[in-house]
N, C-alpha and C positions, 0 to 999 in steps of 0.2 A: 623416440629414443628407447633403447632397451638397456636395462641395468646390466652392467658388466661385472660388478663387484659390490659387496656390502660395504657400507661406510666404515664400520669398525674393523674391516679386514685390510684396509689400505695401509701399506707400510713403505719403507724407504726403497724397496725393490721396484715400486711403481713410479719413482721419480723420472720425469721426462715422458711418461706415457699419457695418452689420452684415455680417459675412462668416463663411464656414465654411472652415476649413483642416484638413488631415490630415497626419499624419507620424509621425516617431519622436521619443521623448523623448531629447533630446541631453544635457540636464543639468537638475538640479532644485535649487533654493535656497529655504530657508525664512528669510525676513527679518522678524523681529518680528511673526509672525502672518500675514504675506502670503507666499504661495508663488509663486515665479517659475519658469517652465519654459521652456527654449529648445526650441522644436519645430522639427524639421529635415525638409526634403524635398530633392529633387534641386536645387532652385533656391536654397536657402539656409536661414537660420535666422530664426525670429520669436519674440520674447519674448511669452509669454502669462502672464496674471496671474490667480491665484485669490484672492479676497477672503474673509475669515472670515464676512462678513455672509451670504454664500451658503453655508450650512452643508453642504448635500448635495454641492455641487461641491467645497468645501474638503476634505471627508472623502475623496473620491475622489482628489484631488490628493495627499493625504498618503501614499497607497499606490502612487503612480506611481514606477516605477523606470526605469533606463536601457534604452532600446530598446523600451519598451512602444509599441504602435501605438495612436494615439488620433485622434479626430475631435472638434473643438471649434467652437462657435459663439460669437460675441461681438462687441462693439463695439471699433473701433479708436480709440485716443486718442493724443495726443502724450505722450511720456514727461515726467515732472516734471523741472524744471531740476536739473542736477547728476547726472542719471542717464543722460544721452545717451551713446551709444557711436558715435563717429565711424568706428570700424573696421568697422562693419557697415552694409550697405545699408539694413537695417531699424532701424538704431540710434537713430532719432529717435521711433519709435512702438512701441506695444505693444497687445496684444489683451486686453481684460478678458472673461473667460470667463463665459458665461451657461448654456451647455449643453455636456456632454461625453459621449462614448461611447468606452469602452475596447474597441478592436477586437481586441487581442491582447496577451498578456504575452510576456516574454522570459526565457529561462534566463540564468544567470550567464555573462557574456561571457568568452571565452578571452583577449581583449585589448580595450583601450579603443578606441572609435570616435573617433579623434583624428588630426589631421594631424601630431602630434608624437610618435607612438608609436615606441618602440624595440623592434620585434618582428621576429623572424627572417622572412625571405622565405618559407621553407617553411611556417611556421605561417600567415602571411598568405594563402598560396595554398590551404592546406587549408581555411580558412574564408573563401574568396574572396568569398562572398556578404556577409560582414560587412566585409571589407576594402573592397569596392566602395561601401560606404555612406559612406566618408570623403569629405569635401567636395572635397579636392584631386583624388582619383581621379574623382569625378563630373564635375568641371570638365574633366578630361582627355577624357572621353568625350563630353561636350557639344561640346567643341572639335573632336573627331574627327568627329562628325556634321556640324558646320558646314563643316568642311574638305571632306568628301566631297560634301556638297550643293553647295558652290561649284564644285568640280571638275566635277561632272556638269553643272551649269548652264552653265558656260563652254563645255565641249565640245559640249553640245547646241546652243548658240548658234552654234558654229563649224561646224555641219553634220555632226558625228560621230554615228554610230549605235552604240548600246550593244548588243553582240552577245555572247552567252555561248559559251564553248568547252568541250569535254568535260573532265570530271574523270577518266574512265576512258579511257586511251589506251595507246599503244605505248611500251614502254621504249626509250629512246635513250641509252645509257650513255656520253655524251660529256662531260657536265658533272658535277654533284654526284651522289651516290648516289640512285637512285630508291627511292621507296616502292612496293612491289609488292603487287598485289591478286590473289590466286588466283581462277581462274575455276571456278565450281561445275559449269558445263556441259562445259568442255573441260579435263579434268584434265591437269595438267602445263603449262598455259598461264597466263599472267599479264597482267593490265592493269598499267599504271603510273600513279600520280598525277602530274599535270603539274608539272615544275619551273618552267615558264612556258608561256604559250600561243604560243610563238615560231612554230612551224610552222603552227599553225592560223590565226594572224593573217596570215601570208603567203598562205595559201590563200584567205583572205577577200579579199585584195587582187586575187589572180588571178581571183576570182569576180566582181569588179566593184564590191565595196563599198569605195569609195575612201577612206572615213574611218571607221575603227573605233576604239572604245575599250571598256574594261571595267575595273571594279575587281575584278581577278582574284585568286582564291585560288590559291596556289602551295605546293608541298610539296617539301622537300629533306631527305633523311635524313642530317644532318650534325651534328657536334658543335656545341654552342651556346655563344654568348657574348652580351654585352649587346645587340648589334644583330642577332642571328639567332634564329630560331625554326624549329621543324620545319614549321610552317605559317604563312604570312604573306600579306599583301595587297600587290599592286602596281597602280599606275595604268598600265595597258597601253594603248598607242595605236599605230596604224599609219596611214600616209597613202600614197596613190599620186600619181605625177607630181610628186615633190618632190625637193629636194636637202637637204644638211645644214642650210643656212641656213634653209630653210622650217620644218624640224622644230624647230630651236633657237629661232626667232622665236616659234613657237606656244607652246612651253613657257615662254618668258619672259613672254608675255602672260598665260598662265595663272597664273604665280606672282605677277605684278603684281596680278592680280585677287584671289587668295586671301589674299595678305599684307595687303592693305588691308581686305578684307571680314572676315577672321577675327581679325587682330591689330591692325588699324588703323594699319599702318605702310606707308610708301611706299618702294619699292625702286627703285634706279637701273637703267635699261636703256639700251643692251644690256649683258648681262653680260660681264665680262672674259673673254677667251679666252687660254689658255695651252697651249703645246705640251706633250705628254707628256715630252719630253726636258727642257724648261725646268723643269717641275714637279719632276721627279726630281732634277735638279741643284740647284735653288735651295731646295727644301723637303724633299728626301729622301723624297718621297711622291708618288703619282699622285692623291692627294686632299688637296692642300695647304690648310692653315688660314691664310688671308691676313689674319686680323684683327690680326696683329702682325708685325713685321719679322723681324729675326734670320735673314737669309737665309744659306744655305750657299754658300761659295765654293770653287772648285777651284784647288789650288796645284800640280798635278802638273807643269805646265810650268816654273813658277818654281823649284821645289825639286828637280828631278830630279838636279841636280848639287850639291846643298847638302852641307855637311859632316856633317850628321846622318845616320848610316848607316841608321837605321831607315827614314827617309823615302826616301833615295836607293835603297836596295836594293829596297824595296817597288815603287817606280816602275819600276825596271829589270826587275823580274820581271813587269811587266804590271799592277801594281796602281795605286792612285790615292791621293792625299793631298787631303783636303778639311777645311775648318774653318769655325767660326762664332764670332761675337763675342757674349759674354754681357754685357749692359749692367750696369754696376756690380758685376760679378762678381769684381773683384779682392779684395774682402773675404772671399771664400770661404776657409774654413780648409782645411788639408791633408786633414782627415778628410772634409770635404764634397766635395772633389775626388775623394777615394778612393771615395766613394759613387757619384759620377757615373761613375767608371771601372768600377765593378762593374755599374752599370746598362747601359752599352754592351756589357759582356762578355756579357750575355744575348743579344745579337745577333751574337755570334761575334767581336767585336773583342778583340784581344790586349792593348790598352792605350789610354790616352787621354793624349796629349801636351798641354801647356798653357803659356801665357805670361800673365803679368799686366802690363797696361799702366800704368806709373807715370810720374810727371813727369820722371823721369830715364831713361826708356826701358822696354824690356821686361825682365821678371825671371822666371826659372825655371831649373830645372836643365838645360835644353836650349839656352838662349840662347847659350851659349859656342860652339855648333857653327855658328852662323849669322853671316854678315857683316852689318854694319849696313845695307847696301843691301837685303838680303833681308828683314830685320826691318821696315824702312820700307815695303817692298812689301806685306808681309803686313798691317801696320797700315792702310795706305792702302786696300788692296783691300776690307778689312772695315769701313772707316770707323770704326775703333776709337778710343775716347777714353780719356783718363786715368781710371783706375778700373774699366776693363772687363777682362774675362777672355776670352782667345782659347783655344779648344780645337781639337784636330786628331784625325782618325782616319786611319790609313794601313793599307790592306788591299785586298782585292779589292773591286771596285765594289759588289757586292751588300751586303757587310758594311758598308762605309762608308755607303752610301745609307740602309740600314735603321737603322743605329746612330745616325747624326747626325739623321736624320728623327725618330726616337723621342725622342732627347735634346732636340731643339729643342722638341717639344711638351711634354715634361716640364718644361723650364725655363720655357716660356711660362706654364704653369699655376702652377708653384711660385712664380714671381716676380710673379705677378699682371699679366702683360703683355697678357692677352686681354680685350678689351672684350666682355663677354657681352651687351651691348645691340645689338651689330652683327649684321646679317644679310648676310654676304658670299657672294654667289653667284658661281660661276665655272664656265666650260666648260673642260675639258681635252680637247684635240683632237690630231690627228696621231699617233695611237697606232700602234705597230708592228702590222702585220697578223698576224704570227706570232712565237712565241718557241720557242727550242730546248729540248726536254726531254732533259736529259742522261741521265737514268735509262733512258728508252726509246729514246734516240738517234734522235729524229724531231722534225719540226716539229709544233707544235700551235697552234691558233687562240688568239689572246690574248683575244678576246671569244667568238665562236662561228663555226662554219665557213660561215655564210651571210652574213658581213659582206663587203661589196664592197671590193675593193682600189682604191686611187686610180689605179693604172696597170695595168688588167687585161691589156693587150696585151703587156706585157714581163715579167710575173712568171713565174718558174720556180724550180726547187729551188735553183739556184745563188745567186740574188739574193733569195730569200724573206725573209731576215733584214733586208734594207734597205727592204722595201716598207711603205708606210703604208696604213692603213685609213680608209675613210670612216666613222669612228666618233667618238663624243663621249660624255663622261661629264659629268654635272652635279654640282657639289660645293657644299655649303652648310656653311660654318664647319668645314671639315676633314672632313666626312662625305660619303661618296658617296651621293647620293640616288638615283642611277640612271644608266643609260646606254642608248645606242642606236646605230643605224648605218643607213646606206643598205644595202639588201640586194642580193644577187646575183639578178638576174632573167633571166640568160642561162644556158641549160643547159651550153654549152661552157665558160664561165668557171667554173661551179660544178664541173664535172668536173675542170678544171685544178686548182682549189683542193683537191679531194679527193685528187687524185694527189700533190700536194705534201705533204699531211697523211698520206700512206700509208693512205688509206681506199680500199680496192679497190672496183671497180664492184659486185661482189657484196655487199660489206659495206654500201656506200652504198644499194644497192637494198633491202637487208633493213631498214636503220635509217630511211631517209628516202625510201623508194620513192615514196610518194604525192605528196610535194612535188616530187621530181625529175620525175615524170610531168607534174605540173601546170605546171611551168616551160616545158614544150614547147608549151603551148597559149596563146601570146600573153600572157605575164606582163608587166604594166606595171612601169616603174621605181617602186620603193616603199621606204619607210623608216619608222622609228618610234623609240619610246623606251619603256622600262619604268622607272617611278619607284617606289621603295620607300615605300609609303604609311605603314607603321608607323614607319619612320625619320623621315619627314616630320612625322608627328604628335608624335613624341618631341621633335624639335627645336623645333617650334612651342610645345610645352608646357614647354620648358626642362628636359627629363628626359634622363638619360644612358642609360637602358635602355628598349628598346621594350616590355618587360614592363609598364611603367607605363601604356601606352596600348593594351594588348591585354586584353580582358575576362578571358579564361581562358587564360593562357599556361602553357607548360611551364617547369620549373626547368632550370638549367644541366645537370642530369643527365638531361634529356629525360623527366622524370616529371611527371605531373599529380596533385598531392597531393589535389585535390578529388575526383576520380572514381577515384583509384588506377589510372589507366591508365599504361602498358600492363599488361594482365592476361592470364592464361591463358584458354583457351577449352575447351569440352567436347570429349570424344572424338567425340561425335556430329557436332559442327561440323567437326572435322578430317576425319572420314570422308567427309562430304558433299563436301569439297573435294579428296579424294584425297591428303591430306597426313599425314605422320607427323612428330612433333617429336623431334629429337635434341638433347639438352642437352649442351653441351660444357663 
């Protein structure tokens, strides 16, 4: 028998027709001499019926078990009244089996193939081929395919060329840790797997391919968390003869297309733009979640001469005081506030000051240190209402920013303030070009050393900290989907940036020589963006972890339970590479 249709595609238009479907036995039920089986394939589930009048078919059905692979032929009919299932696409119909072929049996399962299983992630990944049979995961990967297809279609229509870049390239240890690949031919020399195609896509612009894209595989040897993997995919694109607005406009049009095509939702354009400084001040993060309010306010000016010594001394020592208003938080118990204090302590905060707003004014153990005018200023600036809770952090800027930013997100989730149906896109712009590395006592690029400064003619080591970059990050619901910039296309400007970063001419030549050489041969102005495709898929699927949208991910311990990678290799392989293993 040859399959004529997917199980999940059969609908009422097939009533009265003979069809052939194939799939896995999802469940089996014996109801008064009639056997019902839910047959599952990637598109969904179809109820098939075995009647006792067909004795040979019925006997086979009695021996079917979970995850047996079968092929059946039969006629589609409407389900009897009272047996309809409105929760299934195929819930109004069923297939009465006339022929069956058992294509394979199944061993006893290590866990149930169900979307409600409570199984450890390690066990799921060990038996990933079973885990991937779950309908929720299959929907994730069907959606991922549609998303990739729409992205490719959009960029093709915009005149972009899909061009591959190398996997085996030169190590440039300026970003994350490289994965190194030893050369069998040149002992002692190594290729590196690309952390991104950054240099190569700039080379393509210099080569005259003015619109490039790629769903690029990237590799970074770093510790994992929910939104990171050792290997991942990004939508990588680059354009010539453009400025920031051109790149951002293109990305907005692309998201408008994919959101409607894949999710059926319409998004508002142009996306909001927010400066890096505003994002950090108002939300405590350079990737703010704007689906709820609760903005952070700075009180360093208002409270520098207040009577509360903790605030006054912190400000006088160069620190800051910031606060936020928790809606209806006045009913928090002291133990609940202590829990919040412990939470911000994880970010280096030494304590959490607070006030409850009541009908008679502010109440807390610190109110006595403030004049009424100061309290009114605080309440007014935060737009606090009776029943709200005001919390403060006083410390160095980094501690306060990270602590309050994390606390805001925690409270937003705990209090149910986040509308999960919203898709809030946002551009963060006007990033600092560089940041000071205290440990190494040098400037380092906030994004990467090829990002163009907004004022290339005036930048030097003395004013590097105040310079802005022609850079932009795109944020969706508090998640950084990706970022990009206009690139440096002038050799003298690139040399100036390397000088400020303490990258010598010799070191620059060794790490980026072929790019620097190329810049000398008529490099056009160009820029682009790299978007985390796995993060995008996770957000579109409503998942917190990108492991739910990657077919064969690694665990947080960077292991692959399915293939038991990484693993040792033979002495013969090591000898061919000129390597010896030293176990520490």
